[in-house]
C-alpha positions in Angstrom: 0.0 -0.1 0.0 1.6 3.3 -1.1 1.2 5.6 1.7 3.0 8.2 -0.1 0.1 8.7 -2.3 -2.3 8.9 0.7 -4.5 11.8 0.5 -6.1 13.6 3.6 -8.6 16.1 3.4 -10.0 17.8 6.4 -13.1 19.5 5.3 -13.8 21.5 8.6 -10.8 21.0 10.7 -11.2 17.4 11.9 -8.6 14.7 10.5 -8.9 11.2 12.2 -5.8 9.4 13.0 -5.1 6.1 10.8 -2.9 3.3 11.2 -2.0 0.7 8.5 -0.9 -2.9 9.1 0.3 -5.3 6.5 0.3 -9.2 7.2 1.0 -12.1 4.7 -2.8 -12.3 4.5 -4.1 -9.0 4.4 -3.9 -5.2 5.0 -5.6 -3.7 8.0 -6.6 0.0 8.2 -7.7 1.4 11.5 -9.5 4.7 11.9 -9.9 6.6 14.9 -13.4 8.1 14.8 -14.7 8.6 18.2 -18.0 10.2 18.8 -19.3 9.8 15.3 -22.2 7.9 14.4 -21.9 5.0 12.4 -24.4 6.3 10.0 -21.8 9.6 9.5 -19.0 7.2 8.3 -18.5 6.0 4.8 -16.2 3.6 3.4 -15.9 3.0 -0.5 -13.6 1.3 -2.7 -13.3 2.6 -6.3 -10.7 1.7 -8.9 -8.0 0.6 -6.3 -8.7 3.7 -4.2 -10.2 3.0 -0.6 -11.7 6.1 0.7 -12.9 6.8 4.3 -15.4 9.8 4.7 -17.6 11.2 7.3 -18.5 13.9 9.5 -18.2 14.7 13.3 -21.1 16.8 14.1 -20.8 19.5 16.7 -23.3 18.9 19.7 -25.0 21.9 20.9 -25.2 21.7 24.6 -27.4 24.2 26.4 -25.8 24.8 29.9 -26.4 27.4 32.7 -22.8 27.6 32.9 -20.7 30.5 32.1 -17.3 29.1 31.2 -17.0 26.9 27.9 -13.8 25.3 26.3 -13.8 23.6 23.2 -10.7 21.7 21.9 -12.2 18.9 20.1 -12.4 19.2 16.2 -15.6 19.0 14.4 -16.5 18.8 10.8 -16.3 16.6 7.7 -13.2 14.6 6.7 -12.0 12.3 4.0 -9.0 9.9 4.0 -7.9 7.9 0.8 -5.4 5.3 0.1 -4.1 3.9 -3.0 -4.2 0.2 -2.7 -1.8 -2.3 -4.2 -2.8 -4.6 -7.0 -2.3 -7.7 -4.8 -5.8 -7.3 -2.9 -9.0 -9.4 -3.5 -11.5 -6.5 -3.4 -14.7 -8.6 -3.4 -13.9 -9.6 0.2 -13.2 -6.4 1.8 -14.7 -5.9 5.4 -15.2 -3.2 7.6 -16.4 -3.0 11.4 -16.4 0.0 13.9 -16.2 -0.9 17.7 -15.4 1.6 20.5 -14.6 4.3 18.3 -12.2 2.5 15.8 -13.3 1.9 12.3 -11.5 -1.2 11.1 -11.2 -2.1 7.3 -9.8 -5.5 6.5 -8.6 -5.9 2.9 -7.3 -9.4 1.9 -4.7 -10.4 -0.4 -5.5 -12.3 -3.3 -4.4 -15.8 -3.3 -2.1 -15.3 -6.3 -0.1 -12.7 -4.1 0.3 -14.7 -1.0 3.9 -16.4 -0.9 3.7 -20.2 -1.3 6.1 -23.1 -1.6 6.7 -24.4 -5.1 7.3 -28.3 -5.2 10.4 -29.2 -7.0 9.7 -32.2 -9.2 12.3 -35.0 -9.7 10.7 -36.8 -12.5 13.4 -37.3 -15.4 13.0 -35.8 -18.5 13.1 -32.1 -17.4 10.3 -29.6 -17.2 11.1 -27.8 -20.5 10.9 -31.0 -22.6 7.7 -32.1 -20.8 6.4 -28.6 -21.9 7.6 -28.4 -25.3 7.4 -31.9 -26.2 9.5 -34.7 -25.1 12.7 -35.4 -27.0 13.8 -38.7 -27.8 17.9 -39.5 -28.1 19.0 -42.3 -30.0 22.3 -43.0 -28.4 23.7 -44.9 -31.6 23.4 -42.0 -33.9 23.7 -39.1 -31.4 20.9 -37.7 -33.2 18.1 -36.1 -31.3 14.6 -35.8 -32.8 11.2 -34.9 -31.3 8.4 -37.4 -31.0 6.9 -36.5 -34.4 10.1 -37.6 -36.1 11.6 -34.3 -37.6 15.3 -34.0 -37.1 16.8 -31.8 -34.6 20.4 -30.6 -34.0 23.1 -33.1 -33.5 24.7 -33.7 -30.0 28.6 -33.1 -30.2 
């Protein structure tokens, strides 16, 4: 995932903090959205770009108290991330609990590391793929199975 091309737009002064983790099976994006109703958070995936947007609304409180101080930020936000090509975009999942939105983006099966079996069968892999060669040890001449002459061995 390219974090260098990550775009962050605070449309009203609020930008949620984001953590990105990668494992061998998936990418996990955690977004801090405390105090934001689930209906005010949106996650979309378009052309390999994951976008998390929403709005933290100002809560008007009517108090009789004279002193007020506001340190929390409010407003609309949007965070976008260009995802790598090795994802399975049909299996993306999102959940929100305790003010943290988690988006799990699985890697495609093709992209996961795997072990490759080494075949010990005689004849060679390329020979089997391209058509087996038959060597006549008396004439030192090689021909393919169709009978067409090939190069001589020296």
